[in-house]
Each structure stands twice: as C-alpha cells, then as structure tokens.
C-alpha positions in Angstrom: 38.9 85.5 61.0 43.7 78.3 59.9 42.0 76.0 62.3 43.9 74.3 65.1 43.3 70.7 64.4 44.2 69.4 67.8 41.9 72.0 69.5 39.0 71.1 67.3 39.4 67.4 68.1 39.5 68.1 71.8 36.5 70.3 71.8 34.6 67.7 69.8 35.1 65.1 72.6 34.1 67.6 75.2 30.9 68.5 73.3 30.0 64.9 73.0 30.1 64.7 76.7 27.9 67.7 77.0 25.5 66.1 74.5 25.3 62.9 76.5 24.6 64.9 79.7 22.2 67.5 78.4 18.8 67.2 76.8 18.0 70.2 74.6 15.4 71.1 72.1 16.0 69.5 68.7 16.7 71.6 65.6 13.9 73.8 64.6 11.4 72.3 67.0 10.0 72.4 70.5 8.1 75.1 72.3 9.0 78.5 73.7 11.6 78.5 76.4 9.0 79.8 78.8 9.0 81.6 82.1 7.9 85.2 82.6 9.2 88.5 84.0 12.8 89.2 84.8 13.7 85.5 84.9 11.9 84.6 81.6 13.9 82.8 78.9 13.9 84.1 75.3 14.2 81.6 72.5 15.8 82.9 69.3 16.8 81.4 65.9 20.5 80.8 65.3 23.0 79.1 63.0 26.0 77.1 64.2 29.1 79.2 64.0 32.0 78.1 61.8 34.5 77.7 64.5 34.7 77.3 68.3 33.9 80.5 70.1 37.4 81.9 70.6 37.2 85.7 70.3 40.2 85.9 68.0 38.9 83.1 65.9 35.4 84.2 65.2 34.7 86.4 62.2 31.2 85.5 61.2 27.8 86.6 62.4 26.5 83.6 64.2 29.5 83.3 66.5 29.6 87.0 66.8 26.1 87.1 68.3 27.3 84.8 71.2 30.5 86.7 71.8 28.5 89.9 72.1 26.6 88.3 75.0 29.6 86.6 76.7 32.2 89.3 76.5 32.8 93.0 77.2 36.0 94.7 76.0 37.7 98.0 76.5 35.1 99.6 74.2 31.5 98.8 73.4 29.6 100.1 70.4 26.5 101.9 71.4 23.5 99.6 70.4 21.7 102.6 68.9 24.3 104.9 67.4 27.3 102.6 66.9 29.6 105.0 68.7 32.6 103.5 70.4 32.2 104.1 74.1 34.4 103.1 77.0 33.3 99.9 78.7 36.3 98.3 80.6 38.5 101.2 79.6 38.9 103.8 82.3 41.2 105.7 79.9 43.1 105.2 76.7 45.6 108.0 76.4 48.0 108.9 73.6 50.0 112.0 72.4 51.3 110.6 69.1 48.7 108.0 67.8 51.5 105.4 68.2 51.9 104.9 71.9 48.8 104.3 74.0 48.4 104.0 77.7 45.4 101.9 78.8 43.8 101.9 82.2 41.3 99.1 82.9 38.4 99.8 85.2 38.6 98.1 88.6 35.8 95.8 89.9 35.3 93.7 86.8 35.5 89.9 86.9 34.8 86.9 84.7 31.8 84.8 85.4 34.0 82.3 87.2 35.0 84.9 89.7 38.5 85.7 88.3 39.4 89.4 88.2 39.8 91.1 84.9 43.2 92.7 84.8 45.6 94.2 82.3 47.0 90.7 81.9 43.6 89.4 80.8 43.9 91.6 77.8 47.6 91.3 77.1 47.6 87.5 77.3 44.5 87.3 75.0 46.0 89.6 72.4 49.3 87.8 72.4 47.4 84.5 71.9 45.4 85.9 69.1 48.5 87.3 67.3 50.6 84.1 67.6 50.8 82.3 64.2 50.8 78.8 65.7 47.4 79.4 67.4 45.8 79.7 64.0 43.4 82.5 64.9 41.4 83.9 62.0 41.3 87.4 63.5 45.1 87.5 64.1 45.3 90.3 61.5 43.5 92.7 63.8 46.6 92.7 66.0 48.8 93.5 63.0 49.3 97.2 63.9 50.9 96.3 67.3 54.7 96.4 67.2 56.2 92.9 67.0 53.4 91.3 65.0 55.8 90.6 62.2 57.8 88.4 64.7 54.8 86.5 66.1 52.9 86.2 62.8 55.4 86.4 59.9 54.1 86.2 56.3 56.3 83.2 55.8 58.5 80.9 57.9 58.4 80.3 61.6 57.6 82.9 64.2 60.6 84.2 66.1 58.6 85.5 69.1 55.6 84.3 71.0 54.4 87.7 72.3 54.0 91.1 70.9 56.9 93.5 71.8 54.4 96.4 71.7 52.4 95.2 74.7 53.8 95.9 78.1 52.0 95.4 81.5 52.7 98.3 83.8 50.4 97.5 86.7 47.5 95.3 87.7 45.1 97.4 85.7 47.4 99.3 83.3 49.3 98.4 80.2 50.8 100.2 77.2 50.5 99.5 73.5 53.0 100.6 70.9 51.8 100.5 67.3 54.1 100.0 64.3 52.7 103.2 62.7 50.3 106.0 63.4 46.7 104.8 63.7 44.6 107.7 65.1 41.3 105.8 65.3 42.8 102.6 66.7 41.0 102.9 70.1 37.7 102.8 68.2 38.5 99.3 66.9 38.7 97.9 70.5 35.0 97.1 70.8 35.5 94.3 68.3 35.3 90.8 69.8 38.9 89.9 68.9 40.1 92.3 71.5 38.1 90.7 74.4 39.9 89.7 77.6 40.3 86.1 78.4 40.5 84.3 81.8 43.3 81.9 82.8 41.1 78.9 82.2 41.2 79.6 78.5 44.9 78.9 78.6 45.1 76.3 81.3 42.3 74.1 80.2 41.6 75.0 76.6 39.4 72.1 75.6 37.1 72.5 78.5 36.9 76.3 77.9 36.0 75.7 74.3 33.2 73.3 75.3 31.8 75.9 77.7 33.3 79.4 77.2 33.7 81.6 80.2 33.5 85.4 79.6 32.9 88.6 81.4 29.6 89.7 79.8 26.0 89.8 81.0 25.4 86.1 80.1 27.2 82.9 80.8 27.0 79.6 78.8 24.7 77.1 80.4 25.0 74.4 77.8 25.8 73.9 74.1 25.1 71.1 71.7 26.4 71.8 68.3 23.7 71.5 65.7 21.0 71.9 68.3 21.1 74.7 70.8 23.2 77.0 72.9 21.6 78.0 76.2 22.9 81.2 77.9 21.7 82.4 81.2 21.9 85.8 82.9 25.0 86.2 85.1 23.8 87.8 88.2 27.3 88.9 89.2 27.8 90.9 86.1 29.2 94.4 87.2 28.4 96.3 84.0 25.8 98.9 83.4 24.0 96.9 80.7 22.7 94.0 82.8 20.4 91.4 81.2 16.7 92.3 81.7 15.7 88.6 81.1 16.7 85.3 82.6 18.6 84.1 79.5 18.5 83.2 75.9 18.2 79.9 74.1 19.7 80.1 70.7 18.1 77.3 68.6 19.9 76.1 65.5 17.8 76.2 62.3 19.0 75.0 58.9 16.1 76.8 57.2 15.0 80.2 58.3 11.5 79.6 56.8 11.1 76.9 59.4 12.2 79.4 62.1 9.7 82.0 60.8 6.9 79.4 60.9 7.8 78.5 64.4 7.6 82.1 65.4 4.2 82.6 63.9 3.0 79.4 65.5 4.1 80.5 69.0 7.0 78.0 69.2 9.8 80.6 69.0 10.2 84.1 70.5 12.6 85.8 68.0 13.7 85.5 64.4 16.5 87.9 63.5 16.5 87.2 59.7 13.0 87.3 58.2 13.2 85.2 55.0 12.6 86.9 51.7 9.7 84.5 50.9 7.8 85.8 54.0 8.2 89.5 53.4 5.0 89.7 51.5 3.0 88.6 54.5 5.2 89.6 57.4 3.2 92.8 58.3 0.0 90.8 58.3 1.5 88.0 60.5 3.4 90.2 63.0 2.1 93.8 62.7 4.3 96.1 64.7 6.3 93.2 66.0 8.3 93.3 62.7 11.5 95.3 62.7 13.1 96.6 59.5 16.0 99.0 60.2 19.2 100.1 58.4 22.3 98.1 59.3 26.0 98.1 58.6 25.8 95.2 56.1 26.6 95.0 52.4 26.1 92.0 50.2 28.8 91.5 47.5 30.0 88.9 45.1 33.6 87.8 45.7 36.0 86.3 43.2 38.7 83.7 43.5 41.7 85.7 42.5 43.9 82.7 43.4 42.4 81.1 40.3 44.2 82.4 37.2 41.1 82.2 35.1 39.6 84.9 37.2 42.7 87.0 37.6 43.7 88.1 34.1 45.0 91.5 32.8 41.5 92.3 31.5 39.6 90.7 34.4 38.4 94.0 35.7 36.4 94.4 32.4 34.8 91.0 32.9 33.8 91.7 36.5 32.6 95.2 35.7 30.5 93.7 32.8 29.0 91.2 35.2 28.2 94.1 37.6 26.4 95.9 34.9 24.4 92.8 34.0 22.8 92.7 37.4 19.5 94.6 37.8 19.8 95.6 41.4 16.6 97.8 41.4 14.4 94.9 40.2 15.9 92.3 42.6 15.7 94.4 45.7 12.1 95.4 44.9 10.9 92.0 43.8 12.8 89.5 46.0 13.4 91.6 49.1 10.5 94.0 48.9 12.7 97.0 49.4 14.3 95.7 52.6 17.6 96.0 50.6 18.9 99.1 48.9 21.0 98.8 45.6 24.6 99.4 46.5 26.3 102.6 45.3 29.7 101.9 46.9 31.5 99.2 49.0 30.6 100.6 52.5 27.2 101.3 54.1 24.9 104.3 54.5 25.0 103.9 58.3 28.5 105.5 58.1 27.0 108.7 56.8 28.7 111.0 54.4 31.1 112.3 57.0 32.1 108.7 57.8 32.9 107.8 54.2 29.7 106.7 52.6 29.6 107.9 49.0 26.5 107.1 46.8 28.3 108.3 43.7 31.5 106.2 44.0 30.5 103.1 42.1 28.8 105.2 39.5 28.3 103.7 36.0 29.8 100.4 37.1 26.8 99.6 39.2 24.2 100.7 36.7 22.2 98.0 34.8 23.1 98.2 31.1 22.8 94.9 29.2 24.4 96.1 26.0 27.4 97.6 27.8 27.6 94.5 30.0 27.9 92.2 26.9 30.6 94.3 25.4 32.7 94.4 28.6 32.3 90.7 29.3 33.5 90.0 25.8 36.4 92.5 26.1 37.3 90.9 29.4 37.8 87.5 27.8 34.4 86.0 28.5 33.2 83.9 31.4 35.8 81.2 32.2 34.6 77.9 30.9 31.4 79.5 29.5 29.4 79.1 32.8 30.0 80.5 36.2 28.7 79.1 39.4 27.8 81.5 42.2 28.4 79.6 45.5 26.3 80.3 48.6 25.2 78.6 51.8 21.6 77.3 51.5 20.7 77.0 55.1 20.1 80.6 56.1 19.6 84.0 54.6 17.2 83.4 51.6 20.3 83.2 49.4 18.8 80.8 46.9 16.2 83.4 45.9 18.6 86.2 45.2 21.3 84.1 43.7 18.8 82.7 41.2 17.6 86.2 40.5 21.1 87.5 39.9 21.9 84.6 37.6 18.6 85.2 35.7 19.6 88.9 35.3 23.1 88.0 34.1 21.8 85.4 31.7 19.2 87.7 30.2 21.7 90.6 29.8 24.3 88.3 28.2 21.7 86.5 26.1 23.0 83.2 27.3 20.9 80.8 29.5 24.1 79.0 30.6 26.2 82.0 31.6 25.3 81.8 35.3 23.9 79.2 37.7 23.6 79.0 41.5 25.8 76.6 43.5 24.2 75.8 46.9 26.4 74.5 49.7 24.5 72.9 52.5 25.5 74.7 55.7 27.1 78.0 56.5 30.0 76.3 58.2 30.7 74.1 55.2 30.4 77.1 52.9 32.8 79.2 55.0 35.3 76.3 55.2 35.4 76.0 51.5 35.8 79.8 51.1 38.6 80.1 53.7 40.4 77.1 52.3 40.4 78.8 48.8 38.3 76.2 47.1 36.1 78.4 45.2 36.1 78.0 41.4 33.9 81.0 40.6 32.0 83.9 42.3 30.7 83.4 45.8 28.5 85.2 48.3 30.6 87.6 50.3 28.4 89.7 52.5 30.1 91.8 55.1 28.7 92.9 58.5 30.8 95.7 60.0 32.9 94.9 63.0 33.1 98.5 64.0 31.5 101.6 62.4 34.6 102.9 60.5 35.1 103.1 56.7 38.4 101.3 57.4 36.5 98.2 58.5 34.7 97.9 55.1 37.9 98.1 53.2 41.0 96.9 55.0 39.9 93.5 56.3 38.4 92.6 52.9 40.8 93.9 50.3 44.2 94.6 51.9 46.8 92.1 50.9 46.8 89.1 53.3 43.9 90.6 55.4 41.9 88.3 57.6 38.7 88.4 55.5 40.3 88.8 52.1 38.9 85.5 51.0 39.4 86.0 47.3 43.1 86.9 47.8 42.9 90.1 45.8 46.0 92.2 46.1 46.9 95.7 44.9 49.9 97.8 46.0 48.2 101.1 45.4 45.2 100.2 47.5 47.5 98.9 50.3 49.5 102.1 50.2 46.4 104.3 50.4 45.1 102.4 53.4 48.4 102.7 55.2 48.3 106.5 54.6 44.7 106.8 55.7 45.5 104.9 59.0 48.4 107.2 59.7 46.3 110.4 59.3 45.6 112.2 62.6 42.8 114.2 61.0 39.7 112.1 60.7 38.3 113.9 57.7 41.6 113.5 55.8 41.7 109.9 56.7 38.2 109.3 55.4 39.0 111.0 52.1 42.1 108.8 51.7 40.2 105.7 52.4 37.7 106.8 49.7 40.7 107.0 47.3 41.5 103.4 48.2 37.9 102.5 47.6 38.2 103.9 44.1 40.9 101.4 43.4 38.5 98.6 44.5 36.0 100.1 42.0 38.4 100.4 39.1 39.5 96.8 39.5 36.1 95.6 40.6 37.7 93.6 43.4 34.2 92.5 44.4 30.8 93.3 42.9 28.6 95.4 45.3 25.0 94.2 45.2 22.9 95.9 47.9 22.9 97.3 51.5 21.0 95.1 53.8 18.5 96.2 56.5 18.4 94.4 59.7 15.1 92.5 59.9 13.5 90.7 62.8 10.2 89.4 64.1 9.2 88.6 67.6 6.4 87.0 69.7 3.9 88.9 71.8 5.4 87.5 75.0 8.6 89.6 74.6 9.1 93.4 74.3 11.8 96.0 74.1 13.2 94.3 71.1 15.7 96.2 68.9 18.5 95.5 66.5 21.9 97.3 66.9 23.7 98.9 63.9 25.2 95.5 63.2 21.7 93.9 62.8 22.2 91.8 65.9 19.4 91.8 68.5 20.2 93.6 71.7 19.5 90.5 73.7 20.2 91.9 77.1 17.5 94.6 76.8 14.7 92.2 75.8 11.9 91.8 78.4 9.7 88.8 78.9 6.0 89.5 79.9 
C-alpha cells in the first residue's frame, strides 16, 4: 500500500517551504495546544507516515489516522460497531454482484469549495489503479474490470483508465467487476477509495504538501518530523462534524516520551500506551486510560523471496518457531494482558459469524519446546544458525516483545544464539526496507484491519502479488479459495470458504500469529468524550475540550 520518485522530490521542496514559513512545536516537546470549548485544539502523539498522504498510497496506521480526518468516502465504518454505513453513497445497487450502480449524495464539497461528484471518485480510482502512478494500494482496485490493462503483472500498461468505471451523470457512475464480489460495497469505506479534487491532479506537488480533502478537518500546516496541524473545517456538510477546533499531531520517536509528556500535562492524548508504562497507567491516569479490543493482530512475517526461508520443509521450521514462542507468558508479563494470544490469523472483533475461529491455529500455536526443537530440526534448522527479527524501534514498545520472543525461542531451542532482535530506527525506514524486499529474516508484520471483513485479514496479506504481501508468499490453493469466497453471494458460505483459505496459511505457516492487540490510549483531564474505533484509532472529531 512503488514510490514515485519525481513526486517525492517535488513534495520535499514544497515541505521545505512550509518549514521555513511555519514555526511548530519540536518533536516530543512543547505544551498543550490550548484553547477551550468548541474551538479548543487537541494535541496528540503521532509518527510520521511512510509516504505522502495520497489515499491510494497509504497503507500504514500513522498515515491512515490523518486520512480518516481529511476524507469521507462512499462508505464509513461506524466508530463503535465497525459496520459499513453509507456516507457519500446515496445508493449502491446491484442485481448480480458484478455490476454496481452508484449514486453520490448531493451537497458535498471539498474544503476548497469544489463539488464532490461522480468524477471525483472515478478519477481518483483510475489514478490509484494506474501502474505508472506507483500507488501501494493499487491492488484494492484489482476487482474492477480493466485492472489487468492499467496495472499488468509485467510489461507496460495498455490503458490509463479502468474500463469497468463509467460516469453516467454528475452524481452517478457504474462499476463493473471482473468477477462476483458480493461484499465489495463494504470495502468502500477504506481510504484508498476516497474521492479527490482536481487540484490533486492539476498541482500534485502543492497538494501533497498540503492535502485537500472532504472530511471534517483540513490541513493547516505540516512539517515532516515535527507536527501536522489540522483544523476544523466549518463548511463540512457531513453528520459527524468536529466537536473541537482541531488536532495537532506531534511526532514522537519514542512513545515513552509521549507518555511522559501526557502525564506532565504537555500532551492531551497518547493512542499507544507503551508496555513499560502499563504497570502504573491506572495509577497515573485512572479512568482516563482506555483499553479496548481492536481489529489488530501482531505476526512475524518471513522473506519468502529469500530461498533460505522458502524451502520444501520450511513450513516445519516456521511451525517449530511458532511452538517455541510462549505467548501466554509474553502477553501477561510484557503487555499485562492488553494483548491476547492469537488462535488464528484474524481478530476476535469479527466474531464467530464474521470468521474468527479460536480453534484454527490449534497445536501450531501451543508452546511446546520439545516439539519445537524437533520441527526446527526437521525443517532444516535456522538459516545461518541465527535469525534476526527486524522491527522499528521508534514506536510501539516493539523492543520489549521482540526481546521476549527471542528469549522464548532461545530457551526452547536451547541455543542462546538462535534469535536476536534487529532494531531499525524509524517506522518509515523499517517499512521502506520491508516493501523493498530487503529483509534477511523474520520481521514484525502487525496488521490493522482496513475494513471489518475476514477477507481483509487474508487477501491483502497472503494473496499472490497482494499490496501488503510483504514476504511475497504465494500459494495457488489459497488464491483459488479466496477467489471462490469472493464470488459467493451467501455471506456465511463466503466466510466458511475464507476459513478454508486460512487453513492453508496455517498449514504452510505463511506468518506466525502472535497476539491480538487491544487499542490503548490515555488522555488529559482537559479533554473528554475520548474513544477508540474498532481500528484502534481515536475518534478525533468527537473529542471535546473543556
């Protein structure tokens, strides 16, 4: 979710101009943004996103937080239930789960005054799908007819637009898919499907420096590495208007520093309480600490593009490593039960009807040192004798759990050198190395759902060539089952078929599931009405300032 070099260079120059003109709070410092009442500004911890904030080029959490404030699409996921509800969609009609007729609500505009029309969506989706625009989320347009022409697996594209998109009126357009996909409308709350104004295309560099959207907030200023300031857009026509004056997202390279600033009264909101602070968070914050289930799973990914990790018996090696990890101990000791040992590759927030199955991983996720040693040996042993688990060291308390996982593996295998952590300085650097296929061993591969469907926990991560299949795992049986599931018109049958595909992931141990992550946050006394949505992202527009 292939960077466009020319665009990055252009936005770099534009950001430098913003930096020269704008004085913002330095990283991890300063005081609360201040103000009170409906115009009060909320200060919140943040990490720089990997890429410029193009909706079709953002597939990580930090950028996603901003897109959720700047944009509204055809659908929006209810911040409490996760249900896909109509936002800009007046109607999405189909009789065959292949051809869809979309009607856009009238009266919506972007924050620059431009009207949101059918073309705003069609142009944005065509841009996202076109190979030469190098959008990491291009894969999400893969079910629209003509994607194979705009984004071929090899060679040059033979079309610049998707043949399955047709504008039929100012506020209407049709979509033709290449196969049945009964739940396709429910995917349209994902940011990649957001509409875009003409300025995105006509003055791309300026737009990247200061994105223009149609959500409840507008960008006021952004200095990479320091802060993004968003302010309430008073012309926003939606029902979910901002109840505060804006949000200052402050970049922290250490979430312990962010937490310290929160406790000291220098920050209003931290949406990732570090593991090292969990023992005292109740004492520090009382009922201003939030710990709630979220659609997040932490896994270990593998570089299947490296032949040492992609051998005929590699599944035994990976399963052995899974059984060498004492999930119960780590989640209790490191995370104080704010994580739950994983039983499958999805999330409990889906519920049983949505595809969550706590029996699916079974024995492969049970700590058993003796069996782990046998399987690792049968699988050919750890390549090179020592594996390095790569992770970003700037956010997320990853060092603590990676060290604990390595200690567990080393103890189970009776080898102090079997596993070591490999910290990479920033999230952006880490993700760049992952997406450029530079991993030489296992790596942190947590997944936060884009939309609450079992399909989203499987297809983007494990389907051949999928946008977030960072390890390049490929399995024809899995792909075929996913295709069948997507074509099912009956939801229950589709879910069961996806679970069959998930069994292939288990049998091959395409990734090691570690634990489900709760959303955690802490906030200052000056703000209230703070909640996390099922994606663990603060519902910023509902926060009130005293």
